[in-house]
DOMAR-128148 format. One record per residue: residue number from 1; z, y negated, x of N, C-alpha, C, O in turn; residue in one letter. Coordinates in Angstrom, 1 decimal. Example, Ala and Ser with C-alpha at 12.3 -4.5 7.8 and 13.67 -1.06 7.14 Angstrom:
# residues 2
PT/1/7.8/5.7/13.2/7.8/4.5/12.3/7.8/3.3/13.2/8.5/3.3/14.2/A
PT/2/7.1/2.2/12.8/7.1/1.1/13.7/7.9/0.0/12.9/8.0/-1.1/13.4/S
//
This chain:
# residues 197
PT/1/-15.6/-145.6/61.4/-14.9/-144.5/61.2/-15.8/-143.4/60.4/-16.5/-143.8/59.5/X
PT/2/-15.7/-142.1/60.8/-16.7/-141.2/60.1/-15.8/-140.8/58.8/-14.6/-140.7/58.8/X
PT/3/-16.6/-140.5/57.8/-16.1/-139.9/56.5/-15.4/-138.6/56.8/-15.9/-138.0/57.7/X
PT/4/-14.4/-138.1/56.2/-14.0/-136.8/56.2/-14.7/-135.9/55.3/-14.8/-136.2/54.1/X
PT/5/-15.3/-134.8/55.9/-16.0/-134.0/55.1/-15.2/-133.3/53.9/-14.1/-132.9/54.1/X
PT/6/-16.0/-133.1/52.7/-15.2/-132.5/51.7/-14.9/-131.0/52.1/-15.5/-130.5/53.1/X
PT/7/-14.1/-130.5/51.4/-13.6/-129.0/51.7/-14.5/-128.1/51.0/-14.8/-128.2/49.9/X
PT/8/-15.0/-127.0/52.0/-16.0/-126.1/51.5/-15.2/-125.2/50.6/-14.1/-124.7/50.9/X
PT/9/-15.8/-125.1/49.2/-15.0/-124.2/48.3/-15.2/-122.6/48.8/-16.0/-122.2/49.6/X
PT/10/-14.3/-121.9/48.1/-14.2/-120.4/48.5/-15.7/-119.9/48.4/-16.6/-120.4/47.7/X
PT/11/-16.0/-118.9/49.2/-17.3/-118.4/49.1/-17.6/-117.5/47.9/-16.7/-117.0/47.3/X
PT/12/-18.7/-117.3/47.5/-19.1/-116.6/46.2/-18.8/-115.1/46.3/-18.5/-114.4/45.4/X
PT/13/-18.9/-114.7/47.6/-18.4/-113.2/48.2/-17.8/-113.3/49.5/-18.1/-114.1/50.4/X
PT/14/-16.9/-112.1/49.6/-16.1/-112.0/50.7/-16.9/-112.0/52.0/-17.4/-110.9/52.2/X
PT/15/-17.0/-112.8/52.9/-17.7/-112.6/54.2/-17.2/-111.6/55.1/-15.9/-111.5/55.2/X
PT/16/-18.0/-110.7/55.7/-17.6/-109.8/56.6/-17.7/-110.5/58.0/-18.7/-111.1/58.3/X
PT/17/-16.6/-110.5/58.8/-16.5/-111.3/60.2/-16.2/-110.1/61.2/-15.2/-109.3/61.2/X
PT/18/-17.1/-110.1/62.1/-17.0/-108.9/63.1/-16.8/-109.5/64.6/-17.5/-110.4/65.1/X
PT/19/-15.7/-108.9/65.1/-15.5/-109.2/66.5/-15.8/-108.0/67.3/-16.5/-107.1/66.8/X
PT/20/-15.3/-107.9/68.6/-15.6/-106.8/69.5/-15.0/-105.5/69.2/-15.7/-104.5/69.4/X
PT/21/-13.7/-105.5/68.6/-13.0/-104.3/68.2/-12.7/-104.2/66.8/-12.6/-103.1/66.2/X
PT/22/-12.6/-105.3/66.2/-12.0/-105.3/64.8/-13.1/-106.0/63.9/-13.7/-107.0/64.3/X
PT/23/-13.2/-105.7/62.6/-14.1/-106.2/61.6/-13.1/-106.6/60.3/-12.4/-105.8/59.8/X
PT/24/-13.3/-107.9/59.8/-12.6/-108.3/58.7/-13.6/-107.8/57.5/-14.8/-108.2/57.6/X
PT/25/-13.3/-107.1/56.5/-14.1/-106.8/55.3/-13.2/-106.5/54.2/-12.0/-106.5/54.3/X
PT/26/-13.9/-106.2/53.0/-13.2/-106.0/52.0/-12.7/-104.6/51.9/-13.3/-103.6/52.3/X
PT/27/-11.5/-104.5/51.3/-11.0/-103.2/51.0/-11.6/-102.2/50.0/-11.9/-102.6/48.9/X
PT/28/-11.8/-101.0/50.4/-12.2/-100.0/49.4/-11.4/-99.2/48.6/-10.2/-99.0/49.1/X
PT/29/-11.7/-98.8/47.5/-10.9/-97.9/46.7/-10.9/-96.3/46.8/-10.1/-95.6/46.2/X
PT/30/-11.7/-96.0/47.8/-11.9/-94.7/47.9/-10.7/-93.9/48.5/-9.9/-94.7/49.0/X
PT/31/-10.3/-92.6/48.4/-9.3/-91.9/48.8/-8.7/-92.1/50.2/-7.6/-92.3/50.4/X
PT/32/-9.7/-92.1/51.1/-9.3/-92.3/52.4/-8.9/-93.5/52.9/-8.1/-93.6/53.8/X
PT/33/-9.4/-94.6/52.3/-9.0/-96.1/52.4/-7.6/-96.2/51.7/-6.8/-97.0/52.3/X
PT/34/-7.3/-95.6/50.6/-6.1/-95.8/49.9/-5.1/-95.3/50.7/-4.0/-95.8/50.9/X
PT/35/-5.5/-94.1/51.4/-4.3/-93.3/52.1/-4.0/-94.1/53.4/-2.9/-94.0/53.9/X
PT/36/-5.0/-94.8/54.1/-4.8/-95.4/55.2/-3.9/-96.8/55.0/-3.1/-97.2/55.8/X
PT/37/-4.2/-97.3/53.8/-3.6/-98.4/53.3/-2.1/-98.1/53.1/-1.1/-98.8/53.5/X
PT/38/-2.0/-97.1/52.5/-0.5/-96.5/52.1/0.3/-96.3/53.5/1.4/-96.6/53.7/X
PT/39/-0.5/-95.7/54.4/0.3/-95.3/55.7/0.7/-96.7/56.2/1.8/-96.7/56.7/X
PT/40/0.1/-97.8/56.1/0.5/-99.0/56.8/1.7/-99.6/56.0/2.8/-99.8/56.6/X
PT/41/1.5/-99.8/54.7/2.6/-100.5/53.9/3.7/-99.6/53.4/4.5/-100.1/52.6/X
PT/42/3.8/-98.3/53.7/4.8/-97.7/53.4/5.8/-97.4/54.7/7.0/-97.0/54.6/X
PT/43/5.3/-97.8/55.7/6.0/-97.7/56.9/7.2/-98.8/57.1/7.0/-100.0/57.3/X
PT/44/8.4/-98.4/57.2/9.6/-99.3/57.2/9.5/-100.2/58.4/10.0/-101.3/58.3/X
PT/45/9.0/-99.9/59.5/8.9/-101.0/60.5/7.9/-102.0/60.4/8.0/-103.1/61.0/X
PT/46/6.7/-101.7/59.7/5.8/-102.6/59.4/6.3/-103.6/58.4/6.0/-104.8/58.5/X
PT/47/7.1/-103.2/57.3/7.4/-103.8/56.3/8.8/-104.5/56.6/9.3/-105.2/55.8/X
PT/48/9.3/-104.3/57.7/10.7/-105.0/58.2/10.8/-106.2/57.9/11.9/-106.7/57.4/X
PT/49/9.6/-107.1/58.2/9.7/-108.4/58.1/8.7/-109.0/57.0/8.4/-110.2/56.9/X
PT/50/8.3/-108.1/56.1/7.4/-108.4/55.1/8.2/-109.1/53.9/9.4/-109.1/53.8/X
PT/51/7.4/-109.6/53.0/8.0/-110.3/51.9/8.1/-109.3/50.7/8.2/-109.7/49.6/X
PT/52/8.2/-108.1/51.0/8.2/-106.9/49.9/8.8/-105.7/50.5/8.9/-105.7/51.8/X
PT/53/9.3/-104.7/49.9/9.5/-103.4/50.4/8.4/-102.4/50.6/7.3/-102.4/50.1/X
PT/54/8.8/-101.4/51.3/7.8/-100.5/51.6/7.3/-99.7/50.5/8.1/-99.3/49.7/X
PT/55/5.9/-99.3/50.2/5.3/-98.7/49.3/6.0/-97.3/49.3/6.5/-96.8/50.3/X
PT/56/5.9/-96.8/48.0/6.5/-95.3/48.0/5.6/-94.3/47.1/5.9/-93.1/46.8/X
PT/57/4.3/-94.9/46.8/3.4/-93.9/46.1/2.0/-94.6/46.5/1.8/-95.8/46.7/X
PT/58/1.0/-93.5/46.4/-0.4/-94.0/46.8/-0.8/-94.7/45.5/-1.7/-95.5/45.6/X
PT/59/-0.3/-94.5/44.3/-0.6/-95.6/43.2/-0.3/-96.8/43.2/-0.9/-97.6/42.6/X
PT/60/0.8/-97.2/44.2/1.2/-98.5/44.6/0.0/-99.1/45.4/-0.5/-100.2/45.1/X
PT/61/-0.3/-98.3/46.4/-1.5/-98.8/47.2/-2.7/-98.9/46.5/-3.4/-99.9/46.9/X
PT/62/-3.3/-98.0/45.5/-4.4/-98.3/44.9/-4.4/-99.6/44.0/-5.4/-100.2/43.7/X
PT/63/-3.0/-100.0/43.5/-3.1/-101.2/42.7/-2.9/-102.5/43.5/-3.3/-103.6/43.1/X
PT/64/-2.5/-102.2/44.7/-2.4/-103.3/45.5/-3.8/-103.7/46.1/-4.2/-104.9/46.3/X
PT/65/-4.6/-102.7/46.3/-6.1/-102.9/46.7/-6.8/-103.6/45.7/-7.5/-104.6/45.9/X
PT/66/-6.6/-102.9/44.4/-7.4/-103.7/43.3/-7.0/-105.2/43.1/-7.7/-106.1/42.6/X
PT/67/-5.7/-105.3/43.5/-5.2/-106.8/43.2/-5.8/-107.8/44.3/-6.1/-109.0/44.1/X
PT/68/-5.7/-107.1/45.5/-6.2/-108.0/46.8/-7.8/-108.1/46.5/-8.3/-109.2/46.7/X
PT/69/-8.4/-107.2/46.2/-9.9/-107.4/45.9/-10.2/-108.4/44.9/-11.3/-108.9/44.9/X
PT/70/-9.2/-108.7/43.9/-9.5/-109.8/43.0/-9.2/-111.0/43.3/-9.5/-112.0/42.6/X
PT/71/-8.5/-111.2/44.5/-8.2/-112.6/45.0/-9.3/-113.7/44.9/-9.0/-114.8/44.3/X
PT/72/-10.4/-113.4/45.6/-11.4/-114.2/45.6/-12.0/-114.6/44.2/-12.1/-115.8/43.9/X
PT/73/-12.2/-113.8/43.4/-12.7/-114.0/42.0/-11.8/-115.0/41.2/-12.3/-115.8/40.4/X
PT/74/-10.5/-114.9/41.5/-9.5/-115.5/40.9/-9.2/-116.8/41.5/-8.4/-117.6/40.9/X
PT/75/-9.9/-117.1/42.6/-9.7/-118.2/43.3/-8.4/-118.4/44.1/-8.0/-119.5/44.5/X
PT/76/-7.7/-117.3/44.2/-6.3/-117.2/45.1/-6.4/-117.3/46.4/-5.6/-117.9/47.1/X
PT/77/-7.5/-116.7/47.0/-7.8/-116.8/48.4/-8.7/-115.6/48.8/-9.3/-115.0/47.9/X
PT/78/-8.8/-115.4/50.2/-9.7/-114.5/51.0/-8.7/-113.4/51.4/-7.7/-113.6/52.1/X
PT/79/-8.9/-112.2/51.1/-8.1/-111.1/51.6/-9.0/-109.9/52.2/-9.7/-109.3/51.5/X
PT/80/-8.8/-109.8/53.5/-9.5/-108.6/54.1/-8.8/-107.4/54.5/-7.6/-107.5/54.6/X
PT/81/-9.6/-106.4/54.7/-8.9/-105.3/55.4/-9.4/-105.6/56.9/-10.5/-106.2/57.2/X
PT/82/-8.5/-105.3/57.8/-8.9/-105.2/59.2/-9.3/-103.8/59.4/-8.6/-102.8/59.2/X
PT/83/-10.5/-103.8/59.9/-11.1/-102.3/60.2/-11.5/-102.3/61.7/-12.0/-103.3/62.2/X
PT/84/-11.3/-101.1/62.3/-11.8/-100.9/63.6/-13.4/-101.0/63.6/-14.0/-100.4/62.7/X
PT/85/-14.0/-101.6/64.5/-15.5/-101.4/64.7/-16.1/-100.2/65.0/-17.2/-100.0/64.7/X
PT/86/-15.3/-99.3/65.7/-15.5/-98.0/66.1/-15.8/-97.0/65.1/-16.6/-96.1/65.3/X
PT/87/-15.1/-97.0/64.0/-15.2/-96.0/63.1/-14.8/-96.6/61.6/-14.7/-95.9/60.6/X
PT/88/-14.7/-97.9/61.5/-14.5/-98.6/60.2/-13.3/-98.2/59.5/-13.2/-98.4/58.3/X
PT/89/-12.3/-97.6/60.3/-11.0/-97.2/59.5/-10.0/-98.7/59.3/-9.8/-99.5/60.2/X
PT/90/-9.6/-98.6/58.2/-8.6/-99.8/58.0/-7.2/-99.7/58.8/-6.5/-98.7/58.6/X
PT/91/-6.9/-100.7/59.5/-5.8/-100.6/60.3/-4.7/-101.7/60.0/-3.6/-101.7/60.6/X
PT/92/-5.1/-102.6/58.9/-4.2/-103.7/58.6/-4.9/-104.6/57.7/-6.0/-104.2/57.2/X
PT/93/-4.3/-105.7/57.4/-4.8/-106.7/56.4/-4.6/-108.1/57.1/-3.7/-108.3/57.9/X
PT/94/-5.7/-109.0/56.6/-5.5/-110.4/57.0/-6.0/-111.2/55.6/-7.0/-111.0/55.0/X
PT/95/-5.0/-112.1/55.4/-5.1/-112.9/54.2/-5.0/-114.4/54.3/-4.1/-114.8/55.0/X
PT/96/-6.0/-115.3/53.7/-6.0/-116.6/53.7/-5.7/-117.1/52.2/-6.4/-116.7/51.3/X
PT/97/-4.6/-118.0/51.9/-4.3/-118.1/50.6/-3.7/-119.5/50.4/-3.5/-120.2/51.3/X
PT/98/-3.4/-119.8/49.2/-2.7/-121.0/48.9/-3.3/-122.3/49.4/-2.8/-123.3/49.9/X
PT/99/-4.8/-122.1/49.1/-5.6/-123.4/49.5/-5.4/-124.5/48.9/-5.1/-124.4/47.7/X
PT/100/-5.4/-125.8/49.5/-5.1/-127.1/48.9/-6.2/-127.9/49.2/-6.3/-128.5/50.3/X
PT/101/-7.2/-128.1/48.2/-8.3/-128.9/48.4/-8.2/-130.2/49.1/-8.7/-130.5/50.1/X
PT/102/-7.3/-131.0/48.3/-7.3/-132.5/48.8/-6.5/-132.5/50.3/-6.8/-133.4/51.1/X
PT/103/-5.7/-131.5/50.6/-5.1/-131.7/51.8/-5.9/-130.8/52.9/-5.5/-130.8/54.0/X
PT/104/-6.8/-130.1/52.4/-7.6/-129.4/53.3/-6.8/-128.3/54.3/-6.9/-128.2/55.5/X
PT/105/-5.9/-127.6/53.5/-5.0/-126.6/54.2/-5.0/-125.4/53.5/-5.3/-125.3/52.3/X
PT/106/-4.5/-124.3/54.2/-4.2/-123.0/53.5/-3.1/-122.3/54.4/-2.8/-122.7/55.6/X
PT/107/-2.7/-121.2/53.9/-1.7/-120.3/54.6/-2.3/-119.0/55.1/-3.3/-118.5/54.5/X
PT/108/-1.8/-118.4/56.2/-2.5/-117.2/56.8/-1.2/-116.1/56.7/-0.1/-116.5/57.0/X
PT/109/-1.6/-114.8/56.4/-0.8/-113.8/56.6/-1.5/-112.4/57.1/-2.7/-112.2/56.8/X
PT/110/-0.8/-111.7/57.7/-1.5/-110.4/58.2/-0.4/-109.4/58.4/0.8/-109.6/58.5/X
PT/111/-0.8/-108.2/58.4/-0.1/-106.9/59.0/-1.1/-106.0/59.6/-2.3/-105.9/59.3/X
PT/112/-0.4/-105.3/60.6/-1.1/-104.3/61.3/-0.3/-103.0/61.3/0.9/-103.0/61.4/X
PT/113/-0.9/-101.9/61.3/-0.4/-100.6/61.3/0.3/-100.3/62.7/-0.3/-100.6/63.7/X
PT/114/1.6/-99.7/62.8/2.3/-99.7/64.0/1.4/-98.9/65.0/1.5/-99.4/66.2/X
PT/115/0.7/-98.0/64.8/-0.1/-97.2/65.9/-1.0/-98.3/66.5/-1.5/-97.9/67.5/X
PT/116/-1.3/-99.6/66.2/-2.1/-100.4/66.7/-1.4/-101.6/67.2/-2.1/-102.6/67.7/X
PT/117/-0.1/-101.7/67.2/0.5/-102.8/67.8/0.2/-102.9/69.4/-0.1/-102.0/70.0/X
PT/118/0.5/-104.2/69.9/0.5/-104.4/71.2/-0.9/-104.0/72.1/-1.0/-103.6/73.2/X
PT/119/-2.0/-104.1/71.2/-3.4/-103.9/71.6/-4.2/-105.3/71.8/-5.3/-105.4/72.4/X
PT/120/-3.6/-106.2/71.2/-4.5/-107.3/70.9/-5.3/-107.4/69.8/-6.0/-108.4/69.7/X
PT/121/-5.2/-106.4/68.8/-6.2/-106.4/67.8/-5.6/-107.3/66.7/-6.5/-107.9/66.0/X
PT/122/-4.5/-107.5/66.5/-4.0/-108.7/65.4/-4.5/-110.0/65.9/-4.9/-110.8/65.1/X
PT/123/-4.4/-110.3/67.3/-5.0/-111.6/67.7/-6.4/-111.7/67.6/-6.9/-112.8/67.4/X
PT/124/-7.4/-110.5/67.7/-8.6/-110.7/67.5/-9.0/-111.0/66.1/-9.9/-111.8/65.8/X
PT/125/-8.2/-110.2/65.0/-8.4/-110.5/63.7/-8.2/-112.0/63.3/-9.0/-112.6/62.7/X
PT/126/-7.1/-112.5/63.8/-6.7/-113.9/63.5/-7.7/-114.7/63.9/-8.1/-115.6/63.2/X
PT/127/-8.3/-114.5/65.2/-9.4/-115.6/65.8/-10.5/-115.6/64.8/-11.0/-116.6/64.6/X
PT/128/-10.9/-114.5/64.2/-11.9/-114.2/63.3/-11.6/-115.3/62.0/-12.4/-116.2/61.7/X
PT/129/-10.5/-114.9/61.5/-10.1/-115.6/60.2/-9.8/-117.1/60.3/-10.0/-117.8/59.4/X
PT/130/-9.3/-117.5/61.5/-8.9/-118.8/61.7/-10.4/-119.6/62.0/-10.7/-120.7/61.6/X
PT/131/-11.3/-119.0/62.7/-12.5/-119.4/63.0/-13.3/-119.8/61.7/-13.8/-120.9/61.5/X
PT/132/-13.3/-118.7/60.8/-13.8/-119.0/59.3/-13.4/-120.3/58.8/-14.2/-121.2/58.4/X
PT/133/-12.0/-120.4/58.8/-11.4/-121.5/58.1/-11.8/-122.7/58.9/-12.4/-123.5/58.2/X
PT/134/-11.6/-123.0/60.0/-11.8/-124.1/60.7/-13.4/-124.6/60.8/-13.8/-125.7/60.6/X
PT/135/-14.2/-123.6/61.2/-15.6/-123.9/61.4/-16.6/-123.7/60.3/-17.8/-124.2/60.4/X
PT/136/-16.2/-123.0/59.3/-17.1/-122.8/58.0/-16.6/-123.6/56.8/-17.4/-124.2/56.1/X
PT/137/-15.3/-123.5/56.7/-14.6/-124.1/55.4/-14.3/-125.5/56.0/-14.1/-126.4/55.1/X
PT/138/-14.2/-125.9/57.0/-13.9/-127.2/57.6/-12.5/-127.6/57.1/-12.3/-128.8/56.8/X
PT/139/-11.6/-126.8/57.0/-9.9/-127.1/56.7/-9.5/-127.7/58.0/-10.1/-127.5/59.1/X
PT/140/-8.4/-128.4/57.9/-7.9/-129.1/59.1/-6.5/-128.6/59.5/-5.9/-129.0/60.5/X
PT/141/-6.0/-127.6/58.6/-4.6/-127.1/58.9/-4.4/-125.7/58.2/-4.7/-125.4/57.1/X
PT/142/-3.8/-124.9/59.1/-3.3/-123.6/58.6/-1.8/-123.3/59.0/-1.4/-123.5/60.1/X
PT/143/-1.1/-122.8/57.8/0.3/-122.5/58.1/0.5/-121.2/58.1/-0.3/-120.5/57.4/X
PT/144/1.6/-120.7/58.7/2.2/-119.2/58.7/3.6/-119.4/58.5/4.3/-120.2/59.1/X
PT/145/4.1/-118.5/57.7/5.5/-118.5/57.4/5.9/-117.0/57.8/5.3/-116.0/57.4/X
PT/146/7.0/-116.9/58.8/7.3/-115.6/59.4/8.8/-115.6/59.4/9.5/-116.6/59.3/X
PT/147/9.4/-114.3/59.5/10.6/-114.1/59.5/11.1/-114.5/61.0/10.6/-114.0/61.9/X
PT/148/12.1/-115.3/61.2/12.5/-115.7/62.5/12.7/-114.5/63.5/12.5/-114.6/64.7/X
PT/149/13.1/-113.4/63.0/13.4/-112.1/63.9/12.1/-111.5/64.2/12.2/-110.5/64.9/X
PT/150/11.0/-111.9/63.8/9.7/-111.3/64.1/9.1/-112.0/65.5/8.1/-112.8/65.5/X
PT/151/9.7/-111.8/66.5/9.3/-112.3/67.8/7.8/-111.9/68.1/7.1/-112.7/68.7/X
PT/152/7.2/-110.7/67.8/5.9/-110.4/68.2/5.1/-111.1/67.3/4.1/-111.6/67.9/X
PT/153/5.3/-111.3/66.0/4.4/-112.1/65.4/4.3/-113.6/65.8/3.3/-114.2/65.9/X
PT/154/5.5/-114.1/66.1/5.6/-115.6/66.6/4.8/-115.6/67.9/4.0/-116.5/68.0/X
PT/155/4.8/-114.7/68.8/4.0/-114.6/69.9/2.5/-114.9/69.7/1.8/-115.7/70.4/X
PT/156/2.1/-114.0/68.7/0.6/-113.9/68.5/0.2/-115.3/67.9/-0.8/-115.9/68.3/X
PT/157/1.0/-115.8/67.1/0.7/-117.2/66.4/0.8/-118.3/67.6/-0.1/-119.2/67.7/X
PT/158/1.6/-118.2/68.3/1.8/-119.2/69.4/0.4/-119.1/70.4/-0.2/-120.1/70.9/X
PT/159/0.3/-118.0/70.5/-1.1/-117.7/71.4/-2.3/-118.3/70.8/-3.2/-118.7/71.5/X
PT/160/-2.3/-118.4/69.5/-3.4/-118.8/68.8/-3.5/-120.5/68.8/-4.5/-121.1/68.6/X
PT/161/-2.3/-120.9/69.1/-2.1/-122.5/69.0/-1.1/-123.0/68.1/-0.8/-124.2/68.0/X
PT/162/-0.5/-122.0/67.2/0.3/-122.6/66.2/1.6/-123.0/67.0/2.0/-122.5/68.0/X
PT/163/2.1/-124.0/66.3/3.4/-124.5/66.8/4.6/-124.3/65.7/4.4/-124.3/64.4/X
PT/164/5.8/-124.1/66.3/7.0/-123.9/65.4/7.2/-125.3/64.7/7.2/-126.2/65.5/X
PT/165/7.3/-125.6/63.4/7.5/-126.7/62.8/8.8/-126.7/61.8/9.2/-127.7/61.2/X
PT/166/9.4/-125.7/61.8/10.7/-125.6/61.0/11.4/-124.4/60.7/10.9/-123.3/61.0/X
PT/167/12.6/-124.4/60.1/13.2/-123.3/59.7/13.7/-123.6/58.2/14.3/-124.6/58.0/X
PT/168/13.2/-122.7/57.2/13.8/-122.7/56.0/14.8/-121.6/55.7/14.6/-120.4/55.8/X
PT/169/16.0/-122.1/55.5/17.1/-121.2/55.3/17.1/-120.3/53.9/16.9/-120.8/52.8/X
PT/170/17.3/-119.1/54.1/17.5/-118.1/52.9/16.4/-118.3/52.0/16.7/-118.4/50.8/X
PT/171/15.2/-118.4/52.4/14.0/-118.5/51.6/13.5/-117.5/50.7/12.9/-117.7/49.7/X
PT/172/13.7/-116.2/51.3/13.3/-114.9/50.7/14.3/-113.9/50.3/15.3/-113.8/51.0/X
PT/173/14.1/-113.3/49.3/15.1/-112.2/49.0/14.2/-110.9/49.0/13.4/-110.8/48.1/X
PT/174/14.4/-109.9/49.8/13.6/-108.7/49.9/14.4/-107.6/49.7/15.4/-107.4/50.4/X
PT/175/14.2/-106.9/48.7/15.2/-105.7/48.4/16.7/-106.4/48.0/16.9/-107.1/47.0/X
PT/176/17.6/-106.1/49.0/18.8/-106.7/48.8/19.1/-107.7/49.9/20.2/-108.2/49.9/X
PT/177/18.2/-107.9/50.7/18.5/-108.8/51.9/18.0/-110.3/51.7/16.9/-110.6/51.2/X
PT/178/18.7/-111.1/52.1/18.4/-112.6/51.9/17.9/-112.9/53.7/18.5/-112.5/54.6/X
PT/179/16.8/-113.7/53.6/16.3/-114.0/54.8/15.8/-115.3/54.9/15.2/-115.9/54.0/X
PT/180/15.9/-116.0/56.2/15.3/-117.3/56.6/13.7/-117.1/56.7/13.2/-116.0/56.6/X
PT/181/13.1/-118.2/56.9/11.6/-118.0/57.3/11.4/-119.3/58.3/12.0/-120.4/58.2/X
PT/182/10.5/-118.9/59.2/10.2/-120.1/60.3/8.8/-120.4/59.8/7.9/-119.5/59.7/X
PT/183/8.5/-121.7/59.7/7.1/-122.1/59.5/6.3/-122.7/60.8/6.8/-123.5/61.6/X
PT/184/5.2/-122.2/60.9/4.3/-122.7/62.1/3.1/-123.1/61.7/2.5/-122.5/60.8/X
PT/185/2.6/-124.2/62.2/1.2/-124.7/61.8/0.3/-124.9/62.9/0.7/-125.1/64.0/X
PT/186/-1.1/-125.0/62.4/-2.1/-125.1/63.4/-3.1/-126.1/62.8/-3.5/-126.0/61.6/X
PT/187/-3.4/-127.0/63.7/-4.3/-128.0/63.3/-5.8/-127.5/63.9/-5.9/-126.9/65.0/X
PT/188/-6.9/-127.9/63.2/-8.2/-127.7/63.8/-8.4/-128.3/65.0/-8.9/-127.6/66.0/X
PT/189/-8.1/-129.7/65.2/-8.2/-130.3/66.5/-7.4/-129.7/67.6/-7.7/-130.0/68.8/X
PT/190/-6.4/-128.9/67.4/-5.6/-128.3/68.4/-6.1/-126.8/68.7/-5.7/-126.1/69.7/X
PT/191/-6.8/-126.4/68.0/-7.4/-124.8/68.1/-8.3/-124.8/69.2/-9.2/-125.6/69.4/X
PT/192/-8.1/-123.6/70.1/-8.9/-123.5/71.2/-9.9/-122.2/71.0/-10.3/-121.6/72.0/X
PT/193/-10.1/-121.9/69.8/-11.0/-120.7/69.5/-10.4/-119.3/69.7/-11.1/-118.2/69.8/X
PT/194/-9.0/-119.4/69.9/-8.4/-118.1/70.2/-8.3/-117.9/71.6/-8.0/-116.7/72.0/X
PT/195/-8.6/-118.9/72.5/-8.7/-118.5/73.9/-7.1/-118.2/74.5/-6.9/-117.4/75.4/X
PT/196/-6.2/-118.7/73.9/-5.0/-118.2/74.5/-4.4/-117.0/74.1/-3.3/-116.5/74.5/X
PT/197/-5.2/-116.2/73.1/-4.9/-114.9/72.7/-5.4/-113.9/73.4/-5.1/-112.7/73.1/X
//
């Protein structure tokens, strides 16, 4: 029986992961990026199933970018902006967080601006992040936590190979709304490299 490889620690610097149409990279704090970030996270349709309410000011966007960029240094996780390769404009975010060294697992989260839905861009971004977790960090499991009403997100995850594993009732309170959460899991041995996406 072969030994289980140790979990690779978080990298010293956030890796840039590039696909055909999207690139995962660090978020910038320049005004154009802040405005693009705000456009995404102030949209009620994007935030409909998120674990927070829509942003109402550019200052909130600036602060969120600062906090997000600090995740790696704090050991919290890996947080990328999803940028188009054609013009480097940020169109969403992808995060890997809640790493468990002993269990070799983490969680994944993502958001994409509404203008970029239904184009396969979220799937491409997830393929990059998942590939990094399984191939470079050698984790064995990734979990996703979604609102059960978010059918589009569930389809994206299932195409990546995630399986629905359960329902946690009344798990989140966002604004004044109490909502359930659906838990999905993906094992490294089951992942097909995003081929289903």
